[in-house]
VOBA-1610 file (N, C-alpha, C; in pm, whole numbers, padded with zeros to 5 digits, always signed):
BEGIN
Met+09058+03958+10936Met+09195+03941+10922Met+09272+03811+10972Phe+09314+03794+10860Phe+09408+03663+10914Phe+09532+03658+10958Thr+09526+03630+11172Thr+09620+03626+11196Thr+09721+03482+11202Leu+09815+03475+11262Leu+09917+03363+11294Leu+09931+03374+11483Asp+09906+03277+11553Asp+09960+03324+11671Asp+10038+03171+11696Phe+10151+03217+11745Phe+10240+03076+11794Phe+10229+03092+11929Tyr+10293+02965+11946Tyr+10284+02977+12140Tyr+10349+02824+12129Ser+10442+02786+12251Ser+10504+02655+12304Ser+10482+02585+12360Thr+10499+02486+12332Thr+10487+02328+12429Thr+10583+02309+12455Pro+10624+02210+12567Pro+10715+02138+12623Pro+10789+02052+12485Met+10692+01963+12427Met+10724+01907+12282Met+10732+01934+12144Thr+10636+02080+12107Thr+10628+02118+11964Thr+10597+02243+11985His+10576+02337+11850His+10508+02451+11859His+10378+02435+11776Lys+10317+02481+11830Lys+10158+02466+11779Lys+10136+02605+11705Leu+10103+02582+11624Leu+10049+02741+11535Leu+09838+02710+11544Lys+09848+02861+11606Lys+09675+02836+11620Lys+09617+02944+11485Val+09537+02905+11413Val+09501+03017+11309Val+09366+03080+11345Lys+09358+03204+11331Lys+09252+03250+11289Lys+09212+03349+11140Phe+09072+03337+11154Phe+09042+03433+11028Phe+08924+03425+11063Leu+08943+03585+11035Leu+08776+03674+11068Leu+08762+03758+10952Phe+08853+03751+10788Phe+08803+03783+10685Phe+08904+03685+10599Val+09010+03781+10545Val+09082+03796+10463Val+09224+03718+10470Phe+09307+03666+10440Phe+09429+03580+10425Phe+09512+03644+10389Phe+09593+03711+10432Phe+09718+03749+10392Phe+09884+03663+10338Phe+09936+03636+10210Phe+09961+03575+10154Phe+10099+03618+10056Ser+10210+03552+10058Ser+10313+03561+09996Ser+10320+03492+09893Ile+10367+03559+09733Ile+10368+03450+09633Ile+10506+03468+09577Ser+10585+03486+09612Ser+10735+03498+09601Ser+10778+03412+09481Cys+10712+03315+09376Cys+10736+03218+09277Cys+10659+03297+09205Leu+10593+03380+09237Leu+10487+03469+09116Leu+10543+03573+09090Phe+10581+03658+09168Phe+10618+03774+09164Phe+10770+03771+09184Ala+10842+03918+09171Ala+10978+03945+09164Ala+11014+03985+09311Gln+10930+03975+09389Gln+10931+03988+09540Gln+10830+03955+09609Ser+10860+03922+09703Ser+10724+03866+09842Ser+10681+04013+09869Lys+10494+04003+09822Lys+10441+04076+09904Lys+10302+04026+09933Lys+10244+04099+09990Lys+10124+04059+10069Lys+09994+04093+10003Tyr+09907+04018+09971Tyr+09772+04027+09886Tyr+09680+03983+09981Thr+09533+03994+09936Thr+09375+03982+09984Thr+09334+03882+09899Ile+09309+03742+09897Ile+09262+03670+09850Ile+09090+03653+09891His+09060+03629+09793His+08866+03530+09788His+08869+03460+09743Thr+08790+03339+09703Thr+08768+03231+09644Thr+08638+03242+09590Val+08577+03270+09477Val+08467+03233+09390Val+08468+03085+09341Ala+08365+03064+09364Ala+08359+02868+09366Ala+08187+02920+09243Phe+08209+02814+09195Phe+08056+02714+09142Phe+08062+02573+09144Tyr+07902+02521+09176Tyr+07923+02397+09214Tyr+07726+02310+09173Asn+07797+02262+09112Asn+07621+02151+09051Asn+07595+02124+09219Phe+07469+02096+09271Phe+07463+02065+09363Phe+07420+01925+09348Glu+07333+01899+09227Glu+07301+01770+09167Glu+07160+01734+09261Asn+07077+01775+09202Asn+06914+01720+09292Asn+06936+01776+09432Leu+06927+01901+09456Leu+06911+01933+09643Leu+06771+01963+09609Phe+06687+01844+09653Phe+06544+01836+09686Phe+06555+01799+09831Asp+06420+01947+09856Asp+06364+01861+09993Asp+06272+01737+09957Thr+06192+01704+10088Thr+06151+01613+10062Thr+05960+01625+10045Ile+05959+01731+10076Ile+05827+01772+10009Ile+05790+01772+09903Asn+05659+01754+09818Asn+05596+01656+09706Asn+05533+01818+09625Asp+05587+01887+09516Asp+05559+02033+09517Asp+05450+01987+09359Pro+05321+02034+09413Pro+05211+01959+09282Pro+05251+02066+09170Thr+05352+02143+09164Thr+05334+02280+09056Thr+05490+02209+08951Thr+05559+02082+08975Thr+05702+02065+08946Thr+05679+01914+08914His+05775+01856+08843His+05814+01726+08857His+05916+01642+08919Asp+05862+01652+09072Asp+06007+01668+09178Asp+05928+01530+09291Asp+05813+01440+09194Asp+05826+01332+09285Asp+05921+01235+09285Glu+05976+01205+09230Glu+06095+01099+09254Glu+06178+01083+09394Trp+06199+01269+09411Trp+06261+01325+09526Trp+06159+01362+09616Thr+06110+01224+09703Thr+06036+01247+09834Thr+06011+01090+09865Pro+05996+01093+09974Pro+05962+00953+10062Pro+05894+00840+09974Thr+05818+00878+09891Thr+05735+00759+09857Thr+05790+00771+09702Gly+05859+00817+09652Gly+05926+00836+09530Gly+05999+00732+09510Ile+06036+00712+09342Ile+06177+00628+09322Ile+06294+00667+09428Gln+06326+00742+09429Gln+06455+00770+09484Gln+06437+00727+09648Asn+06348+00734+09738Asn+06329+00688+09845Asn+06329+00809+09938Trp+06335+00883+09921Trp+06402+01050+09926Trp+06353+01100+10109Thr+06390+01020+10190Thr+06363+01043+10322Thr+06424+01161+10337Lys+06392+01188+10468Lys+06459+01350+10565Lys+06547+01263+10626Glu+06633+01182+10673Glu+06771+01122+10691Glu+06843+01159+10549Lys+06799+01089+10448Lys+06892+01127+10306Lys+06880+01275+10265Tyr+06814+01316+10303Tyr+06796+01488+10270Tyr+06910+01555+10382Gln+06896+01467+10519Gln+07052+01598+10556Gln+07153+01518+10580Gln+07149+01430+10511Gln+07315+01343+10475Gln+07326+01439+10389Lys+07270+01446+10287Lys+07297+01546+10150Lys+07339+01692+10152Leu+07285+01772+10269Leu+07344+01900+10334Leu+07436+01843+10428Lys+07460+01781+10488Lys+07603+01773+10553Lys+07698+01737+10421Asn+07697+01677+10341Asn+07779+01635+10236Asn+07851+01768+10206Leu+07732+01818+10097Leu+07743+01972+10057Leu+07834+02039+10135Ser+07784+02096+10231Ser+07857+02163+10367Ser+08006+02150+10348Ile+08048+02077+10346Ile+08179+01986+10405Ile+08194+02050+10243Val+08189+01993+10162Val+08236+02067+10020Val+08269+02195+10024Leu+08199+02293+10030Leu+08167+02433+09982Leu+08265+02538+10139Ser+08276+02438+10250Ser+08341+02516+10316Ser+08520+02465+10328Asp+08489+02396+10221Asp+08694+02332+10172Asp+08725+02367+10061Ile+08643+02438+09968Ile+08633+02496+09837Ile+08786+02568+09830Gly+08911+02589+09763Gly+08986+02629+09767Gly+09076+02674+09833Ser+09076+02553+09961Ser+09197+02560+10031Ser+09316+02433+09966Pro+09415+02465+09999Pro+09458+02555+10114Pro+09526+02693+10134Glu+09504+02712+09963Glu+09580+02837+09932Glu+09486+02953+10022Asn+09346+02964+10038Asn+09258+03031+10120Asn+09191+02975+10199Pro+09222+02958+10339Pro+09142+02922+10425Pro+09037+02924+10470Asn+08993+03082+10428Asn+08855+03120+10449Asn+08792+03011+10332Ala+08637+03001+10355Ala+08575+02904+10278Ala+08538+03034+10142Pro+08495+02976+10025Pro+08409+03076+09917Pro+08339+03198+10037Thr+08372+03338+09924Thr+08307+03432+09934Thr+08186+03428+09870Ile+08219+03387+09753Ile+08103+03381+09641Ile+08091+03218+09613Ile+07989+03187+09604Ile+07931+03036+09590Ile+07816+03050+09460Gly+07804+03035+09328Gly+07689+02999+09283Gly+07662+02887+09250Gly+07542+02815+09230Gly+07495+02687+09279Gly+07374+02685+09142Ser+07390+02536+09147Ser+07277+02474+09031Ser+07216+02345+09093Glu+07076+02309+09034Glu+06984+02221+09049Glu+06962+02235+09196Ile+06917+02322+09247Ile+06871+02348+09359Ile+06685+02370+09346Glu+06608+02283+09430Glu+06480+02338+09427Glu+06405+02454+09476Asn+06444+02499+09542Asn+06386+02571+09613Asn+06465+02675+09727Arg+06441+02787+09760Arg+06489+02845+09866Arg+06500+02824+10009Gly+06402+02719+10014Gly+06405+02640+10149Gly+06526+02544+10171Val+06566+02544+10082Val+06711+02391+10089Val+06810+02510+10100Leu+06866+02600+10018Leu+06949+02645+10038Leu+06975+02708+10203Glu+06854+02771+10226Glu+06834+02788+10366Glu+06912+02722+10497Asp+06828+02577+10454Asp+06858+02473+10542Asp+07037+02412+10566Leu+07080+02469+10402Leu+07235+02458+10393Leu+07323+02517+10446Ile+07297+02688+10459Ile+07342+02733+10539Ile+07344+02773+10658Lys+07256+02674+10708Lys+07247+02601+10865Lys+07352+02499+10936Glu+07392+02478+10814Glu+07477+02311+10846Glu+07592+02394+10912Pro+07660+02313+11049Pro+07736+02379+11123Pro+07887+02442+11036Lys+07866+02355+10901Lys+08038+02368+10859Lys+08027+02471+10800Leu+07932+02563+10779Leu+07898+02670+10660Leu+07840+02793+10753Leu+07796+02739+10919Leu+07667+02819+10956Leu+07771+02954+10996Lys+07908+02923+11056Lys+07997+03073+11069Lys+08045+03149+10951Phe+07979+03139+10850Phe+08042+03214+10760Phe+07944+03306+10681Asp+07814+03305+10791Asp+07710+03334+10772Asp+07670+03407+10630Tyr+07667+03300+10520Tyr+07610+03336+10385Tyr+07469+03380+10380Gly+07496+03515+10314Gly+07313+03510+10252Gly+07314+03452+10135Ile+07152+03451+10049Ile+07095+03389+09942Ile+07067+03509+09883Ile+07076+03488+09735Ile+06990+03534+09593Ile+06932+03413+09518His+06815+03425+09543His+06729+03317+09487His+06616+03329+09418Phe+06588+03276+09294Phe+06477+03308+09227Phe+06402+03177+09152Asp+06271+03172+09192Asp+06185+03038+09070Asp+06245+03053+08948Ser+06286+02941+08888Ser+06257+02940+08726Ser+06169+02848+08648Pro+06135+02848+08553Pro+06043+02780+08507Pro+06068+02668+08490Asp+06175+02597+08468Asp+06250+02456+08471Asp+06146+02353+08525Lys+06059+02277+08474Lys+05982+02185+08450Lys+06002+02085+08575Arg+06146+02091+08613Arg+06173+01990+08742Arg+06163+02048+08836Gly+06187+02205+08849Gly+06180+02309+08963Gly+06290+02323+09026Ile+06401+02311+08906Ile+06541+02348+08993Ile+06593+02469+08936Asp+06656+02543+09003Asp+06669+02694+08980Asp+06853+02712+08990Val+06927+02817+08985Val+07070+02879+09043Val+07044+02935+09133Ala+07130+02981+09198Ala+07153+03084+09274Ala+07297+03120+09345Leu+07268+03173+09439Leu+07425+03257+09450Leu+07411+03294+09641Leu+07520+03247+09657Leu+07523+03224+09808Leu+07650+03326+09852Tyr+07664+03400+09937Tyr+07760+03494+09981Tyr+07779+03512+10118Gln+07912+03523+10131Gln+07943+03602+10320Gln+07899+03730+10261Lys+07852+03749+10395Lys+07763+03878+10369Lys+07860+04000+10420Lys+07954+03950+10516Lys+08066+04099+10590Lys+08175+04125+10489Tyr+08149+04032+10331Tyr+08226+04100+10251Tyr+08192+04128+10123Phe+08041+04070+10079Phe+08041+04118+09983Phe+07842+04185+09970Lys+07837+04292+09925Lys+07711+04388+09966Lys+07627+04354+09859Pro+07568+04291+09826Pro+07442+04353+09676Pro+07403+04441+09671Thr+07404+04511+09554Thr+07303+04629+09540Thr+07184+04588+09436Ser+07207+04514+09327Ser+07123+04488+09281Ser+07107+04305+09207Tyr+07017+04238+09159Tyr+06992+04107+09130Tyr+06829+04099+09073Ser+06906+04013+08943Ser+06724+03999+08845Ser+06783+03865+08801Asn+06640+03815+08798Asn+06658+03704+08732Asn+06614+03702+08540Ile+06735+03615+08460Ile+06652+03707+08337Ile+06648+03567+08245Pro+06507+03569+08155Pro+06481+03408+08162Pro+06528+03431+08006Leu+06562+03332+07989Leu+06623+03213+07879Leu+06483+03208+07757Tyr+06461+03254+07667Tyr+06353+03209+07581Tyr+06376+03171+07448Ile+06381+02999+07449Ile+06432+02903+07338Ile+06303+02831+07325Phe+06284+02797+07184Phe+06150+02664+07091Phe+06221+02593+07042Lys+06139+02547+07024Lys+06145+02372+06933Lys+06145+02395+06829Asn+06066+02508+06773Asn+06118+02506+06601Asn+06065+02667+06577Lys+06086+02703+06456Lys+06160+02824+06390Lys+05997+02856+06357Glu+05876+02811+06358Glu+05755+02895+06352Glu+05752+02948+06490Ala+05831+02916+06558Ala+05688+02979+06699Ala+05810+03095+06659Ile+05689+03208+06744Ile+05705+03364+06693Ile+05766+03408+06799Lys+05855+03524+06785Lys+05951+03572+06863Lys+05869+03589+06997Glu+05943+03666+07123Glu+05922+03677+07235Glu+05854+03843+07254Asp+05939+03964+07139Asp+05885+04083+07109Asp+05736+04120+06989Glu+05727+03971+06968Glu+05604+04001+06925Glu+05510+03917+06950Lys+05543+03867+07063Lys+05434+03810+07172Lys+05380+03908+07244Glu+05488+03990+07277Glu+05424+04126+07356Glu+05351+04226+07300Glu+05322+04239+07165Glu+05297+04315+07096Glu+05176+04266+07031Thr+05123+04129+07040Thr+04975+04079+06954Thr+04920+04069+07078Glu+04743+04102+07049Glu+04667+04005+07153Glu+04611+03954+07105Asn+04662+03847+06965Asn+04552+03723+06943Asn+04625+03606+07043Glu+04514+03585+07141Glu+04492+03475+07227Glu+04633+03349+07163Glu+04572+03311+07026Glu+04569+03200+06988Glu+04697+03210+06978Val+04789+03316+06919Val+04891+03254+06874Val+04997+03275+07026Lys+04953+03337+07127Lys+05015+03323+07239Lys+05025+03213+07252Ile+04855+03098+07270Ile+04923+02980+07325Ile+04990+02906+07203Lys+05033+02908+07089Lys+05122+02856+07062Lys+05254+02905+07026His+05279+02988+07082His+05366+03043+07124His+05457+02948+07243Gln+05350+02943+07386Gln+05422+02909+07455Gln+05373+02733+07479Asn+05354+02729+07411Asn+05371+02587+07344Asn+05477+02495+07313Asn+05539+02614+07215Asn+05663+02626+07135Asn+05803+02628+07184Arg+05743+02695+07351Arg+05858+02686+07464Arg+05942+02565+07502Val+06045+02644+07517Val+06132+02525+07621Val+06149+02595+07743Phe+06127+02555+07815Phe+06166+02558+07977Phe+06286+02552+08021Thr+06375+02618+08073Thr+06472+02574+08101Thr+06510+02730+08269Arg+06654+02693+08275Arg+06682+02795+08403Arg+06716+02935+08363Asp+06673+03070+08457Asp+06726+03182+08415Asp+06822+03181+08473Gln+06916+03304+08413Gln+07032+03322+08421Gln+07026+03462+08539Leu+07113+03439+08661Leu+07111+03514+08757Leu+07207+03627+08752Leu+07186+03733+08731Leu+07232+03880+08730Leu+07268+03928+08899Val+07388+03947+08938Val+07345+03941+09063Val+07464+04079+09056Thr+07505+04222+09091Thr+07592+04309+09111Thr+07634+04370+09222Gly+07722+04371+09284Gly+07769+04424+09407Gly+07886+04497+09445Tyr+07928+04531+09559Tyr+08078+04520+09612Tyr+08110+04417+09687Leu+08264+04375+09639Leu+08359+04281+09721Leu+08438+04400+09782Glu+08504+04438+09904Glu+08537+04525+10016Glu+08567+04622+09880Gly+08420+04690+09873Gly+08388+04827+09849Gly+08425+04818+09653Glu+08408+04716+09580Glu+08497+04700+09443Glu+08388+04709+09420Glu+08307+04730+09309Glu+08205+04659+09199Glu+08209+04522+09113Ile+08149+04489+09137Ile+08180+04345+09056Ile+08036+04293+09031Ser+08002+04191+08916Ser+07908+04150+08894Ser+07909+03985+08846Ile+07829+03987+08910Ile+07821+03772+08870Ile+07727+03728+08798Ile+07694+03628+08685Ile+07618+03593+08666Ile+07594+03435+08627Val+07523+03347+08712Val+07492+03222+08756Val+07416+03140+08665Asn+07473+03030+08591Asn+07436+03001+08531Asn+07402+02852+08487His+07279+02767+08439His+07252+02600+08435His+07210+02620+08271Trp+07237+02571+08187Trp+07211+02594+08063Trp+07116+02469+08036Pro+07050+02495+07875Pro+06972+02421+07867Pro+07069+02235+07845Ser+06970+02118+07884Ser+07057+02031+07872Ser+07100+01932+07744Arg+07157+01805+07760Arg+07192+01770+07572Arg+07039+01675+07539Ser+06961+01696+07691Ser+06849+01594+07611Ser+06798+01557+07484Gly+06752+01450+07396Gly+06785+01454+07265Gly+06890+01474+07213Gly+06998+01485+07236Gly+07130+01440+07180Gly+07216+01588+07162Glu+07314+01585+07217Glu+07408+01724+07179Glu+07390+01811+07069Lys+07389+01737+06916Lys+07387+01800+06829Lys+07208+01849+06785Thr+07128+01776+06831Thr+06978+01838+06807Thr+06944+01970+06892Ser+07028+01977+07083Ser+06977+02078+07150Ser+07094+02182+07164Ser+07206+02169+07064Ser+07281+02285+07118Ser+07260+02416+07074Lys+07184+02429+06961Lys+07069+02513+06907Lys+07060+02654+07073Phe+07008+02527+07143Phe+06940+02598+07254Phe+07067+02659+07372Arg+07183+02548+07378Arg+07305+02633+07478Arg+07370+02727+07377Glu+07335+02741+07252Glu+07404+02859+07220Glu+07321+03018+07227Glu+07184+02985+07226Glu+07091+03099+07239Glu+07141+03155+07392Ala+07181+03006+07483Ala+07215+03054+07621Ala+07339+03145+07654Gly+07458+03091+07507Gly+07547+03189+07491Gly+07546+03308+07461Lys+07409+03312+07369Lys+07399+03456+07318Lys+07370+03572+07426Leu+07271+03534+07499Leu+07197+03592+07620Leu+07312+03640+07709Asn+07384+03560+07786Asn+07488+03547+07875Asn+07572+03689+07778Arg+07634+03689+07682Arg+07715+03761+07604Arg+07625+03903+07586Lys+07466+03914+07579Lys+07393+04017+07615Lys+07430+04073+07740Ile+07384+04045+07850Ile+07387+04066+07915Ile+07528+04157+07996Ile+07685+04068+07944Ile+07777+04106+07984Ile+07828+04284+07921Asp+07773+04262+07756Asp+07738+04384+07674Asp+07678+04471+07726Ser+07586+04468+07804Ser+07528+04567+07849Ser+07574+04631+07947Leu+07626+04544+08077Leu+07733+04607+08176Leu+07822+04678+08167Gln+07907+04643+08043Gln+08027+04709+08014Gln+07959+04793+07913Arg+07821+04858+07872Arg+07805+04951+07848Arg+07796+05080+07930Ile+07729+05013+08062Ile+07720+05141+08179Ile+07847+05166+08232Asn+07955+05067+08231Asn+08072+05102+08242Asn+08197+04987+08199Pro+08232+05082+08105Pro+08350+05018+08038Pro+08435+04947+08051Asn+08490+04966+08225Asn+08557+04865+08311Asn+08482+04763+08393Ala+08366+04762+08363Ala+08317+04651+08439Ala+08417+04487+08464Lys+08361+04479+08614Lys+08403+04358+08628Lys+08299+04255+08633Val+08319+04130+08533Val+08201+04056+08511Val+08267+03942+08543Ile+08198+03794+08601Ile+08235+03688+08647Ile+08091+03601+08598Thr+08090+03545+08499Thr+07980+03454+08479Thr+08046+03320+08474Met+07917+03240+08563Met+07956+03102+08588Met+07825+02991+08543Gly+07901+02868+08541Gly+07773+02785+08598Gly+07862+02641+08505Asp+07717+02528+08507Asp+07703+02407+08442Asp+07652+02443+08304Leu+07744+02457+08198Leu+07682+02525+08078Leu+07628+02394+07972Asn+07648+02263+08080Asn+07613+02218+07953Asn+07705+02123+07829Asp+07793+02231+07769Asp+07894+02246+07673Asp+08023+02250+07771Gly+08148+02214+07691Gly+08275+02254+07737Gly+08341+02334+07675Pro+08441+02356+07698Pro+08512+02513+07675Pro+08516+02516+07470Tyr+08525+02448+07428Tyr+08550+02419+07331Tyr+08405+02484+07206Asn+08308+02459+07276Asn+08171+02424+07234Asn+08160+02535+07160Lys+08060+02561+07042Lys+08022+02684+07010Lys+07972+02757+07080Ser+07905+02712+07161Ser+07832+02846+07253Ser+07882+02862+07355Val+08013+02833+07403Val+08119+02910+07459Val+08212+02973+07405Lys+08266+02949+07268Lys+08328+02958+07173Lys+08330+03095+07032Glu+08178+03098+07042Glu+08135+03201+06935Glu+08032+03269+07008Ala+07897+03196+07025Ala+07822+03269+07121Ala+07852+03357+07250Leu+07934+03294+07326Leu+07968+03381+07407Leu+08117+03467+07366Gly+08185+03409+07315Gly+08266+03468+07256Gly+08414+03477+07359Ala+08427+03310+07435Ala+08570+03300+07528Ala+08653+03279+07481Lys+08792+03356+07535Lys+08922+03308+07475Lys+09030+03189+07594Ala+09043+03131+07542Ala+09173+03015+07576Ala+09275+03097+07670Lys+09316+03214+07627Lys+09445+03262+07651Lys+09443+03400+07678Lys+09458+03461+07774Lys+09502+03590+07828Lys+09541+03696+07724Ala+09635+03686+07626Ala+09645+03746+07512Ala+09571+03774+07378Asp+09498+03646+07378Asp+09428+03678+07299Asp+09298+03749+07317Val+09255+03771+07433Val+09117+03850+07478Val+09172+03975+07444Pro+09027+04031+07363Pro+09023+04141+07319Pro+08975+04252+07407Glu+08995+04428+07393Glu+08860+04480+07463Glu+08725+04488+07463Phe+08731+04446+07607Phe+08547+04408+07614Phe+08520+04256+07587Gly+08658+04168+07548Gly+08655+04052+07565Gly+08647+03982+07698Ile+08626+03844+07732Ile+08633+03744+07815Ile+08722+03628+07814Tyr+08769+03579+07925Tyr+08892+03458+07936Tyr+08825+03327+07999Asn+08842+03258+07955Asn+08843+03139+08021Asn+08956+03053+08049Pro+08974+03045+08168Pro+09084+02946+08249Pro+09032+02824+08200Phe+08951+02762+08200Phe+08947+02599+08168Phe+08933+02530+08025Glu+08965+02639+07961Glu+08960+02557+07839Glu+09081+02474+07808Glu+09206+02554+07901Glu+09352+02491+07865Glu+09297+02330+07954Met+09320+02359+08058Met+09229+02256+08125Met+09214+02139+08063Phe+09105+02185+07991Phe+09053+02052+07883Phe+09153+01996+07796Tyr+09197+02054+07753Tyr+09325+01985+07648Tyr+09435+01969+07783Lys+09432+01942+07859Lys+09545+01889+07976Lys+09474+01741+08036Gly+09382+01726+08006Gly+09300+01609+07996Gly+09222+01654+08136Met+09178+01696+08202Met+09111+01779+08336Met+08973+01768+08277Gly+08896+01734+08366Gly+08732+01757+08416Gly+08650+01725+08550Thr+08573+01799+08494Thr+08447+01815+08632Thr+08286+01755+08589Leu+08339+01619+08517Leu+08237+01521+08524Leu+08306+01449+08409Ala+08275+01256+08394Ala+08298+01198+08298Ala+08153+01137+08256Phe+08167+01070+08141Phe+08054+01032+08085Phe+08102+00915+07960Arg+08112+00766+08001Arg+08151+00679+07936Arg+08318+00654+07909Asp+08345+00749+08018Asp+08505+00731+08060Asp+08601+00838+07950Ser+08510+00946+07944Ser+08555+01070+07849Ser+08519+01165+07969Trp+08666+01252+07967Trp+08605+01359+08067Trp+08612+01468+08020Asp+08505+01603+08073Asp+08456+01703+07961Asp+08459+01804+08100Ile+08455+01957+08041Ile+08480+02049+08165Ile+08308+02135+08137Phe+08223+02079+08190Phe+08072+02181+08207Phe+08100+02289+08257Asp+08149+02257+08398Asp+08141+02390+08453Asp+08287+02443+08439Gln+08305+02576+08420Gln+08372+02697+08414Gln+08300+02825+08481Ile+08395+02922+08522Ile+08386+03034+08550Ile+08500+03126+08432Ile+08385+03165+08363Ile+08487+03267+08256Ile+08476+03410+08335Ile+08584+03510+08280Ile+08591+03607+08358Ile+08621+03757+08246Ser+08583+03875+08290Ser+08588+03966+08130Ser+08748+04042+08138Lys+08766+04083+08071Lys+08938+04152+08070Lys+09006+04182+08139Ser+08898+04299+08237Ser+08902+04436+08315Ser+08986+04320+08465Leu+08958+04178+08445Leu+08958+04126+08622Leu+09119+04040+08549Ile+09177+04040+08414Ile+09292+04004+08360Ile+09411+04103+08329Asp+09377+04217+08389Asp+09512+04290+08386Asp+09578+04301+08469Pro+09784+04265+08454Pro+09823+04241+08515Pro+09862+04344+08673Asp+09737+04430+08649Asp+09776+04548+08797Asp+09678+04517+08895Phe+09742+04489+09008Phe+09680+04416+09178Phe+09647+04523+09244Asp+09632+04653+09175Asp+09622+04757+09280Asp+09445+04717+09319Ser+09364+04692+09247Ser+09233+04654+09239Ser+09242+04462+09225Phe+09128+04394+09263Phe+09113+04249+09293Phe+09088+04276+09115Lys+09191+04109+09096Lys+09227+04060+08985Lys+09254+03942+09020Phe+09220+03860+08862Phe+09223+03703+08878Phe+09380+03658+08906Trp+09344+03576+08990Trp+09483+03502+08983Trp+09526+03352+08942Lys+09406+03265+08982Lys+09426+03159+08916Lys+09312+03085+08951Ala+09261+02918+08863Ala+09170+02852+08870Ala+09186+02754+08872Gly+09096+02672+08925Gly+09109+02497+08983Gly+09006+02390+09002Ile+08985+02317+08939Ile+08867+02201+08963Ile+08906+02145+09111Phe+08788+02163+09174Phe+08814+02086+09338Phe+08754+01943+09362Asn+08888+01845+09339Asn+08869+01718+09310Asn+08922+01655+09394Arg+08895+01660+09572Arg+08971+01597+09638Arg+08905+01473+09640Ser+09028+01386+09719Ser+09003+01213+09686Ser+08848+01192+09790Tyr+08799+01263+09837Tyr+08684+01225+09935Tyr+08588+01213+09829Leu+08592+01294+09718Leu+08479+01382+09651Leu+08463+01245+09556Ile+08543+01097+09490Ile+08629+01025+09407Ile+08514+00907+09452Gln+08494+00852+09361Gln+08437+00694+09393Gln+08576+00635+09405Thr+08609+00538+09516Thr+08677+00435+09463Thr+08675+00306+09436Ser+08528+00237+09419Ser+08516+00107+09354Ser+08413+00145+09254Gly+08387+00010+09214Gly+08283-00020+09089Gly+08317-00003+08980Lys+08188-00018+08887Lys+08221+00079+08722Lys+08238+00219+08719Tyr+08222+00283+08801Tyr+08227+00464+08829Tyr+08378+00456+08889Lys+08422+00374+08891Lys+08573+00402+09013Lys+08669+00547+08921Gly+08686+00605+08984Gly+08719+00734+08944Gly+08680+00856+08919Tyr+08501+00857+08916Tyr+08417+00910+08875Tyr+08368+01010+08998Pro+08308+01123+09003Pro+08254+01188+09101Pro+08167+01124+09204Leu+08186+01094+09273Leu+08096+01036+09421Leu+07948+01096+09445Arg+07886+01052+09331Arg+07714+01103+09343Arg+07636+01000+09414His+07512+01059+09423His+07447+00997+09482His+07373+00871+09436Thr+07290+00730+09475Thr+07272+00619+09484Thr+07149+00578+09537Leu+07089+00491+09552Leu+06988+00423+09588Leu+07053+00421+09733Thr+07143+00361+09747Thr+07218+00288+09862Thr+07281+00395+09940Glu+07373+00523+09887Glu+07474+00609+09968Glu+07417+00740+09871Val+07410+00791+09994Val+07408+00996+09966Val+07530+00991+09926Gly+07558+01053+09792Gly+07683+01119+09777Gly+07732+01262+09755Phe+07772+01314+09679Phe+07797+01462+09680Phe+07748+01558+09546Ser+07802+01474+09436Ser+07742+01528+09274Ser+07804+01479+09185Asp+07723+01443+09047Asp+07803+01380+08942Asp+07897+01504+08900His+07935+01634+08969His+08008+01753+08903His+08105+01738+08982Phe+08244+01763+09007Phe+08305+01852+09059Phe+08313+02020+09069Pro+08316+02069+09189Pro+08358+02198+09169Pro+08426+02258+09136Val+08431+02429+09081Val+08546+02470+09014Val+08533+02630+09116Tyr+08645+02688+09058Tyr+08652+02788+09199Tyr+08799+02883+09075Ile+08795+03024+09080Ile+08891+03110+09081Ile+08960+03158+09230Tyr+09062+03241+09247Tyr+09089+03323+09324Tyr+09102+03477+09273Leu+09033+03538+09340Leu+09083+03712+09353Leu+09171+03758+09415Ile+09299+03831+09367Ile+09330+03877+09463Ile+09390+04045+09453Lys+09427+04084+09607Lys+09443+04235+09553Lys+09547+04281+09639Glu+09636+04342+09591Glu+09807+04386+09675Glu+09740+04459+09803Met+09824+04440+09894Met+09801+04492+10041Met+09915+04661+10031Arg+09869+04752+10088Arg+09937+04847+10048Arg+09973+04831+10235Leu+10062+04838+10238Leu+10111+04829+10379Leu+10163+05017+10402
//
């Protein structure tokens, strides 16, 4: 519970703030009368190369070692953890003084780096749990979910692989499973583009079931047009997962989040996934993307050649945008771009403050977040 304790001093009044879970607040500008609400922050952040210093012989992580080109020492690694913990503990403030209840992350080497991260002083008190699977990505980077164990109770989780191939001659995955021809299997495997799995987690947020999908869609390596088909396949898989959840429960509350390596306007998001920019346009079983309008307002989560885009997005099912706040519903979304996350000088002034050979930054992406709120019954 969020409590406010006032006490007097000879010079001023001091406000002592303590919270164990929930922040009760009034939104008089949004509603006809002041009401009390429970609030949770749900966030996503691309951690950008969160590697430990140990060389993993099964992945291409050599540059992120003390002898690699990044000169990735223990001291740099510890500074990276500290920097990330500062950001994660701050996302969503000041509307919600509690750190995010749920955090999706990408570019994570293994579970060990997450265990180190949640032990950082800035995060330790929030008692985060970890859901992580190793993906087949050749660099060894994965997606994961962090959650405050006191408020979110996972009931099931799985990593769902994305099967994409270099050319149309590669046989389909279901055909592979049905054949015993080893030569065909080898050909199929050689044609596969290995990328991150999609992480599906279902659980209870204060007793309400919610499902979260964490994504890091295929990169634009080789060019946007050449690689777009891979991200479209990622969007189709995402839509398939959502459809399966809605078949089980037509009122399923679903949040899909991640670094999509495409903007809200791209075919992978608009057509394959079917996200809508306006709440009024979302059909039954449809999904809403609050970040599309932000893009057209000139906002961004990353920049390239002085052009901003929003690759990092949190997209929600229609069941979360209904105007009834008897259960948890979407309130608003944002891009977390505090001044300490921004380059202040040089060629990349104004860009996200990322890692260089001489400075351990934060990330080349800004985090994104949404608020879920529920009316309190007094």
